[in-house]
C-alpha beads as a LAMMPS data file, in Angstrom:
LAMMPS data file: protein, C-alpha beads

138 atoms
137 bonds

1 atom types
1 bond types

-500.0 500.0 xlo xhi
-500.0 500.0 ylo yhi
-500.0 500.0 zlo zhi

Masses

1 110.0

Atoms # bond

1 1 1 116.947 -41.042 475.925
2 1 1 118.261 -37.882 477.698
3 1 1 115.726 -35.717 479.550
4 1 1 116.316 -31.827 479.594
5 1 1 114.140 -29.763 481.448
6 1 1 111.196 -32.267 481.571
7 1 1 111.532 -32.888 477.660
8 1 1 113.020 -36.033 476.604
9 1 1 115.565 -35.883 473.852
10 1 1 116.996 -38.727 471.800
11 1 1 120.816 -38.578 472.407
12 1 1 121.488 -39.921 469.168
13 1 1 119.448 -37.251 467.189
14 1 1 120.670 -34.378 469.222
15 1 1 124.249 -35.211 468.925
16 1 1 123.938 -35.691 465.056
17 1 1 122.205 -32.407 464.767
18 1 1 124.836 -30.667 466.849
19 1 1 127.571 -32.382 464.810
20 1 1 126.074 -31.225 461.602
21 1 1 125.709 -27.594 462.853
22 1 1 129.323 -27.579 464.021
23 1 1 130.560 -28.973 460.682
24 1 1 128.477 -26.324 458.838
25 1 1 129.949 -23.627 461.103
26 1 1 133.617 -24.878 460.719
27 1 1 133.121 -24.994 456.948
28 1 1 131.861 -21.423 456.819
29 1 1 134.902 -20.349 458.958
30 1 1 137.406 -22.323 456.641
31 1 1 135.739 -20.499 453.500
32 1 1 135.870 -17.098 454.853
33 1 1 139.742 -17.730 455.801
34 1 1 140.350 -19.196 452.275
35 1 1 138.887 -16.091 450.490
36 1 1 140.639 -13.577 452.894
37 1 1 143.944 -15.418 452.229
38 1 1 143.372 -15.448 448.410
39 1 1 143.022 -11.687 448.311
40 1 1 146.150 -11.206 450.488
41 1 1 148.331 -13.544 448.720
42 1 1 147.118 -12.615 445.097
43 1 1 148.717 -9.101 445.508
44 1 1 145.805 -6.618 446.364
45 1 1 148.527 -4.152 447.399
46 1 1 148.170 -0.501 446.000
47 1 1 149.932 0.593 442.817
48 1 1 153.326 2.107 443.443
49 1 1 154.363 5.231 441.451
50 1 1 150.787 6.667 441.199
51 1 1 152.293 10.071 440.484
52 1 1 153.391 9.036 437.002
53 1 1 156.417 7.885 435.386
54 1 1 159.408 10.299 434.583
55 1 1 161.419 9.806 431.589
56 1 1 165.286 10.606 431.324
57 1 1 166.444 12.424 429.265
58 1 1 163.340 14.559 429.496
59 1 1 163.300 16.453 426.037
60 1 1 166.213 15.422 423.926
61 1 1 167.183 16.918 420.515
62 1 1 168.553 14.580 417.885
63 1 1 170.243 15.661 414.642
64 1 1 168.473 13.441 412.193
65 1 1 167.549 16.030 409.412
66 1 1 170.523 14.814 407.139
67 1 1 169.538 11.788 404.753
68 1 1 172.718 9.958 406.108
69 1 1 172.258 10.818 409.877
70 1 1 171.743 7.976 412.313
71 1 1 170.630 9.336 415.697
72 1 1 169.171 7.332 418.639
73 1 1 168.699 7.926 422.268
74 1 1 168.207 5.564 425.434
75 1 1 165.614 6.546 427.651
76 1 1 165.092 5.406 431.215
77 1 1 161.778 5.427 432.998
78 1 1 161.538 5.841 436.734
79 1 1 158.856 6.571 439.436
80 1 1 159.145 7.661 443.131
81 1 1 158.905 4.237 444.580
82 1 1 158.932 1.253 442.049
83 1 1 158.100 0.628 438.489
84 1 1 155.368 -1.841 437.815
85 1 1 156.875 -3.898 435.106
86 1 1 156.367 -4.724 432.204
87 1 1 156.223 -1.254 430.426
88 1 1 154.658 -0.548 427.197
89 1 1 156.454 2.174 425.043
90 1 1 154.892 4.084 421.943
91 1 1 155.633 6.865 419.596
92 1 1 153.239 9.468 418.235
93 1 1 154.569 9.407 414.625
94 1 1 156.139 6.319 413.692
95 1 1 157.448 7.863 410.696
96 1 1 159.782 10.196 412.504
97 1 1 161.352 7.164 414.337
98 1 1 160.477 4.377 416.736
99 1 1 161.473 2.320 419.732
100 1 1 163.737 -0.363 418.435
101 1 1 164.418 -2.162 421.612
102 1 1 163.150 -2.225 425.204
103 1 1 164.182 -4.070 428.372
104 1 1 163.361 -3.447 432.039
105 1 1 163.200 0.277 432.454
106 1 1 164.956 1.196 429.341
107 1 1 164.074 1.682 425.863
108 1 1 166.092 2.915 422.711
109 1 1 164.586 5.500 420.269
110 1 1 165.971 5.446 416.747
111 1 1 165.246 8.595 414.609
112 1 1 164.457 8.020 410.855
113 1 1 167.104 9.822 408.886
114 1 1 165.963 12.811 406.886
115 1 1 162.983 13.516 409.062
116 1 1 162.515 16.362 411.279
117 1 1 159.774 17.149 413.680
118 1 1 158.655 16.461 417.186
119 1 1 157.852 12.718 418.334
120 1 1 156.227 12.022 421.572
121 1 1 157.492 8.914 423.365
122 1 1 155.230 7.550 425.814
123 1 1 155.689 4.716 428.548
124 1 1 152.883 3.148 430.536
125 1 1 153.179 0.498 433.219
126 1 1 150.969 -2.226 434.228
127 1 1 148.907 0.097 436.680
128 1 1 148.311 2.679 433.602
129 1 1 150.767 5.177 435.236
130 1 1 152.142 7.113 432.226
131 1 1 155.096 9.316 431.316
132 1 1 156.319 10.987 428.216
133 1 1 159.129 12.807 426.431
134 1 1 159.115 14.894 423.288
135 1 1 162.091 14.069 421.049
136 1 1 162.939 17.072 418.627
137 1 1 164.575 16.031 415.283
138 1 1 166.278 18.864 413.408

Bonds

1 1 1 2
2 1 2 3
3 1 3 4
4 1 4 5
5 1 5 6
6 1 6 7
7 1 7 8
8 1 8 9
9 1 9 10
10 1 10 11
11 1 11 12
12 1 12 13
13 1 13 14
14 1 14 15
15 1 15 16
16 1 16 17
17 1 17 18
18 1 18 19
19 1 19 20
20 1 20 21
21 1 21 22
22 1 22 23
23 1 23 24
24 1 24 25
25 1 25 26
26 1 26 27
27 1 27 28
28 1 28 29
29 1 29 30
30 1 30 31
31 1 31 32
32 1 32 33
33 1 33 34
34 1 34 35
35 1 35 36
36 1 36 37
37 1 37 38
38 1 38 39
39 1 39 40
40 1 40 41
41 1 41 42
42 1 42 43
43 1 43 44
44 1 44 45
45 1 45 46
46 1 46 47
47 1 47 48
48 1 48 49
49 1 49 50
50 1 50 51
51 1 51 52
52 1 52 53
53 1 53 54
54 1 54 55
55 1 55 56
56 1 56 57
57 1 57 58
58 1 58 59
59 1 59 60
60 1 60 61
61 1 61 62
62 1 62 63
63 1 63 64
64 1 64 65
65 1 65 66
66 1 66 67
67 1 67 68
68 1 68 69
69 1 69 70
70 1 70 71
71 1 71 72
72 1 72 73
73 1 73 74
74 1 74 75
75 1 75 76
76 1 76 77
77 1 77 78
78 1 78 79
79 1 79 80
80 1 80 81
81 1 81 82
82 1 82 83
83 1 83 84
84 1 84 85
85 1 85 86
86 1 86 87
87 1 87 88
88 1 88 89
89 1 89 90
90 1 90 91
91 1 91 92
92 1 92 93
93 1 93 94
94 1 94 95
95 1 95 96
96 1 96 97
97 1 97 98
98 1 98 99
99 1 99 100
100 1 100 101
101 1 101 102
102 1 102 103
103 1 103 104
104 1 104 105
105 1 105 106
106 1 106 107
107 1 107 108
108 1 108 109
109 1 109 110
110 1 110 111
111 1 111 112
112 1 112 113
113 1 113 114
114 1 114 115
115 1 115 116
116 1 116 117
117 1 117 118
118 1 118 119
119 1 119 120
120 1 120 121
121 1 121 122
122 1 122 123
123 1 123 124
124 1 124 125
125 1 125 126
126 1 126 127
127 1 127 128
128 1 128 129
129 1 129 130
130 1 130 131
131 1 131 132
132 1 132 133
133 1 133 134
134 1 134 135
135 1 135 136
136 1 136 137
137 1 137 138
């Protein structure tokens, strides 16, 4: 028995209580560090390219009006900082033409022969940044 300030304390009980509190505090600190590390290591950085995606060429014209014409254009997507791949490509009117291949920041649009009009090509990255271009088919 240990006497502190005139009060007798059983040293076995007080050491066990202190050890339990110390272990709980240590477990709490480890848990907080683990949560913070998981947030940092899983990519909680801000999205690049929040100003939107630009497409090149910006508004091409294709000669797809004749029934035997085959016209295609390759688009390249870019942002000021960095693209967030993968990209999702779409067209407003699949009857006029469509994206026939896409890889990285490039996509190939093929016009439907004999069809004229305007088709809006839209690209979207994983952070929902978007860009578009209008293909005019004559």
